C-alpha positions as CSV (number, residue, x, y, z in Angstrom):
1,X,-23.9,-23.5,-38.1
2,X,-23.1,-27.2,-39.0
3,X,-19.9,-29.1,-39.2
4,X,-19.3,-28.7,-42.4
5,X,-19.5,-25.0,-42.1
6,X,-16.0,-23.3,-43.0
7,X,-14.8,-20.6,-40.8
8,X,-11.2,-18.7,-40.6
9,X,-10.7,-19.4,-37.1
10,X,-11.4,-23.1,-37.1
11,X,-9.3,-25.9,-38.4
12,X,-9.1,-29.7,-38.2
13,X,-5.7,-30.6,-37.0
14,X,-4.2,-34.0,-38.2
15,X,-4.6,-36.5,-35.5
16,X,-1.3,-37.8,-34.0
17,X,0.0,-40.9,-35.9
18,X,-1.1,-44.3,-34.6
19,X,1.3,-45.3,-31.9
20,X,2.8,-42.3,-31.6
21,X,3.5,-40.8,-28.4
22,X,0.4,-39.1,-26.8
23,X,-1.7,-40.4,-29.6
24,X,-4.5,-41.0,-27.1
25,X,-4.3,-37.5,-25.6
26,X,-6.0,-34.4,-26.8
27,X,-3.2,-32.8,-28.8
28,X,-4.6,-29.3,-27.9
29,X,-4.5,-30.1,-24.1
30,X,-0.8,-31.3,-24.8
31,X,-0.2,-28.0,-26.4
32,X,-1.4,-26.3,-23.4
33,X,0.9,-28.1,-21.5
34,X,3.8,-27.2,-23.7
35,X,2.6,-23.5,-23.2
36,X,2.5,-24.0,-19.5
37,X,6.2,-25.2,-19.5
38,X,7.3,-22.5,-22.1
39,X,6.0,-19.7,-19.8
40,X,7.6,-21.5,-16.7
41,X,10.7,-21.6,-18.6
42,X,10.5,-17.8,-19.4
43,X,9.8,-16.9,-15.9
44,X,12.7,-18.8,-14.8
45,X,14.9,-17.3,-17.4
46,X,13.7,-13.5,-16.3
47,X,14.5,-14.6,-12.9
48,X,17.8,-15.7,-13.8
49,X,18.6,-12.5,-15.8
50,X,17.2,-10.2,-13.0
51,X,18.6,-11.8,-9.6
52,X,18.5,-9.1,-7.1
53,X,22.3,-9.8,-6.5
54,X,23.2,-8.7,-10.0
55,X,21.7,-5.1,-9.3
56,X,23.7,-5.1,-6.0
57,X,27.0,-6.2,-7.8
58,X,26.4,-3.6,-10.2
59,X,26.1,-1.0,-7.6
60,X,29.3,-2.5,-5.9
61,X,31.0,-2.1,-9.1
62,X,30.1,1.3,-9.4
63,X,31.2,2.2,-6.2
64,X,34.8,0.4,-6.9
65,X,34.9,2.5,-10.3
66,X,34.2,5.7,-8.6
67,X,36.8,4.9,-5.4
68,X,39.6,3.8,-8.2
69,X,39.2,7.2,-10.0
70,X,39.5,9.2,-6.7
71,X,42.4,7.1,-5.5
72,X,44.2,7.8,-8.9
73,X,43.8,11.3,-8.5
74,X,44.9,11.4,-4.9
75,X,47.7,9.4,-5.9
76,X,48.5,11.8,-8.4
77,X,48.9,14.5,-6.0
78,X,50.5,12.4,-3.5
79,X,53.2,11.6,-6.1
80,X,53.7,15.3,-7.0
81,X,53.9,16.3,-3.2
82,X,56.5,13.2,-2.8
83,X,58.6,14.5,-5.5
84,X,58.6,17.8,-4.6
85,X,59.8,16.7,-0.8
86,X,62.3,14.5,-2.3
87,X,63.6,17.7,-4.0
88,X,63.4,19.8,-0.8
89,X,65.4,16.9,0.9
90,X,68.2,17.0,-2.0
91,X,68.5,20.7,-1.4
92,X,68.6,20.5,2.2
93,X,71.3,17.9,2.0
94,X,73.2,20.0,-0.5
95,X,73.1,23.2,1.8
96,X,73.8,21.3,5.0
97,X,77.0,19.7,3.0
98,X,78.3,23.1,2.0
99,X,77.8,24.6,5.6
100,X,79.5,21.8,7.1
101,X,82.3,22.1,4.7
102,X,82.5,26.0,5.1
103,X,82.5,25.9,8.7
104,X,85.4,23.3,8.9
105,X,87.3,25.9,6.7
106,X,86.2,28.7,9.0
107,X,87.4,27.2,12.2
108,X,90.0,25.0,10.9
109,X,92.9,27.6,10.7
110,X,94.0,27.0,7.1
111,X,92.2,30.0,6.2
112,X,94.0,33.1,7.5
113,X,92.5,36.1,5.1
114,X,90.1,38.2,7.1
115,X,88.1,39.0,3.9
116,X,87.9,35.6,2.9
117,X,86.9,34.5,6.4
118,X,84.2,37.2,6.3
119,X,82.7,35.8,3.0
120,X,82.7,32.4,4.4
121,X,80.9,33.6,7.5
122,X,78.4,35.2,5.7
123,X,77.6,32.3,3.5
124,X,77.3,29.9,6.4
125,X,74.6,32.3,7.9
126,X,72.9,32.7,4.5
127,X,73.0,28.9,4.1
128,X,71.5,28.6,7.5
129,X,68.6,30.8,6.8
130,X,68.3,29.0,3.7
131,X,68.1,25.6,5.4
132,X,65.4,27.0,7.7
133,X,63.3,28.0,4.5
134,X,63.7,24.6,3.0
135,X,62.9,23.1,6.0
136,X,59.7,25.0,6.6
137,X,58.8,24.1,3.1
138,X,59.5,20.7,3.4
139,X,57.1,20.6,6.4
140,X,54.6,22.2,4.9
141,X,54.6,19.5,1.7
142,X,54.4,16.6,4.6
143,X,51.6,18.1,6.3
144,X,49.8,18.3,2.8
145,X,51.0,14.7,2.2
146,X,49.4,13.3,5.6
147,X,45.7,13.5,4.8
148,X,46.4,12.2,1.4
149,X,48.0,9.3,3.0
150,X,45.4,9.0,5.2
151,X,42.6,9.2,2.4
152,X,44.6,6.6,0.3
153,X,44.8,4.2,3.2
154,X,41.2,4.3,3.7
155,X,40.3,4.0,0.2
156,X,42.3,0.8,0.4
157,X,40.4,-0.7,3.2
158,X,37.1,0.4,1.4
159,X,38.4,-1.5,-1.9
160,X,39.1,-4.8,0.3
161,X,35.7,-4.4,1.8
162,X,34.0,-3.8,-1.4
163,X,36.1,-6.6,-3.3
164,X,34.8,-9.1,-0.6
165,X,31.3,-8.0,-1.0
166,X,31.5,-8.3,-4.8
167,X,33.0,-12.0,-4.5
168,X,30.0,-12.7,-2.0
169,X,27.5,-11.4,-4.5
170,X,29.2,-13.2,-7.3
171,X,29.0,-16.5,-5.3
172,X,25.2,-15.8,-4.7
173,X,24.5,-15.2,-8.2
174,X,26.7,-18.4,-9.3
175,X,24.5,-20.4,-6.5
176,X,20.9,-18.9,-8.0
177,X,22.0,-19.2,-11.6
178,X,22.7,-23.0,-10.6
179,X,19.6,-23.6,-9.0
180,X,17.3,-21.9,-11.7
181,X,19.6,-23.7,-14.4
182,X,18.3,-26.8,-12.6
183,X,14.8,-25.8,-12.9
184,X,15.1,-24.8,-16.3
185,X,16.5,-27.8,-17.4
186,X,13.2,-29.8,-15.7
187,X,10.9,-27.8,-17.4
188,X,12.4,-28.3,-20.8
189,X,12.4,-32.0,-20.0
190,X,8.7,-31.8,-19.3
191,X,8.0,-29.6,-22.2
192,X,9.5,-32.1,-24.8
193,X,7.7,-34.7,-23.1
194,X,4.2,-32.8,-23.4
195,X,5.3,-31.8,-27.3
196,X,5.8,-35.4,-28.3
197,X,1.9,-35.7,-28.1
198,X,1.6,-32.7,-30.9
199,X,1.9,-33.0,-34.3
200,X,4.9,-30.8,-35.9
201,X,2.4,-28.7,-37.9
202,X,0.5,-27.6,-34.8
203,X,3.8,-27.3,-32.7
204,X,5.2,-25.1,-35.7
205,X,2.1,-22.9,-35.7
206,X,2.2,-22.4,-31.9
207,X,5.9,-21.5,-32.1
208,X,5.2,-18.9,-34.6
209,X,2.5,-17.4,-32.5
210,X,4.4,-17.8,-29.3
211,X,7.2,-15.6,-31.0
212,X,4.8,-13.1,-32.4
213,X,2.6,-12.7,-29.5
214,X,5.1,-12.2,-26.5
215,X,5.9,-15.7,-25.6
216,X,2.0,-17.0,-25.4
217,X,1.0,-18.9,-28.3
218,X,-1.9,-20.8,-27.0
219,X,-4.4,-20.0,-24.2
220,X,-7.4,-21.5,-22.4
221,X,-10.5,-20.1,-23.1
222,X,-12.0,-18.8,-19.6
223,X,-15.6,-18.2,-19.6
224,X,-16.2,-16.1,-22.5
225,X,-12.6,-14.6,-22.8
226,X,-9.4,-15.4,-24.2
227,X,-6.9,-16.4,-21.5
228,X,-4.0,-15.0,-23.7
229,X,-5.4,-11.4,-24.4
230,X,-8.1,-11.5,-21.7
231,X,-10.5,-10.0,-24.1
232,X,-14.0,-11.1,-24.1
233,X,-15.3,-12.8,-27.4
234,X,-18.6,-11.9,-28.8
235,X,-21.6,-14.0,-27.9
236,X,-21.9,-15.3,-31.5
237,X,-18.3,-16.5,-31.5
238,X,-18.7,-18.0,-28.2
239,X,-21.6,-19.9,-29.4
240,X,-19.8,-21.3,-32.4
241,X,-16.7,-22.3,-30.2
242,X,-18.8,-24.4,-28.1
243,X,-20.6,-25.9,-30.9
244,X,-17.6,-26.9,-32.7
245,X,-16.6,-30.6,-32.3
246,X,-13.7,-31.8,-30.0
247,X,-10.2,-31.5,-31.9
248,X,-10.9,-28.8,-34.2
249,X,-8.4,-25.9,-34.1
250,X,-10.0,-22.8,-32.8
251,X,-8.3,-19.6,-32.7
252,X,-9.1,-16.0,-30.9
253,X,-10.4,-13.5,-33.4
254,X,-8.9,-10.8,-31.0
255,X,-5.3,-11.8,-31.0
256,X,-4.9,-14.8,-33.3
257,X,-3.8,-17.3,-30.5
258,X,-4.6,-20.9,-30.2
259,X,-7.7,-21.2,-27.8
260,X,-8.1,-24.5,-25.8
261,X,-11.6,-25.5,-24.3
């Protein structure tokens, strides 16, 4: 094959304009530098999105959610029992007041009728039994409330602990993001400098390939394989590539990526 032969995988990119940045540098080598920086940025952004503290924080948030759901249910039960206790206390107080009033009348000497005195005496005895029953029921309610109060107290302590852990993790995430953002900015700055030596048409094609092929638009030819798809190229293709003049744009016939020798 001669240099005048045409091939769909070989193109002649225009040279950088005289005096342009990188005019003396091989634009394909510059393009590979751009790819290296883009790959580094992708990796850094992936690390930023997958900081281990994020998963830990998500776990803490789930535990907080579960804890709050349980605390809400326990709180509802506690409120119901508390309302029942308050009702019992009111009934006990009313019964005691009634008994006290009857006892004053019974022993105060103001009531002389025997039948009326007997009726008051019977009611006092009934009230005493009723008060005792109410007090027993109140005690049962109080005994039911006690473990709920203990669970709510423990939940509050656990919530405080989890909130403190969440705060620590958020701070660690912010610190990690800040460092990675600095690294990303440095890579983008270096990428911009490398891209100055690449013509817009070549850079545009690279960007299209990169978007289409999982982030890698240009790769080095490693031995007889494409560094992008890692597939071995046919011997005739390798021979053609090696005989192509410097500066010709070569693409991998397997994946379409720009190949840099």
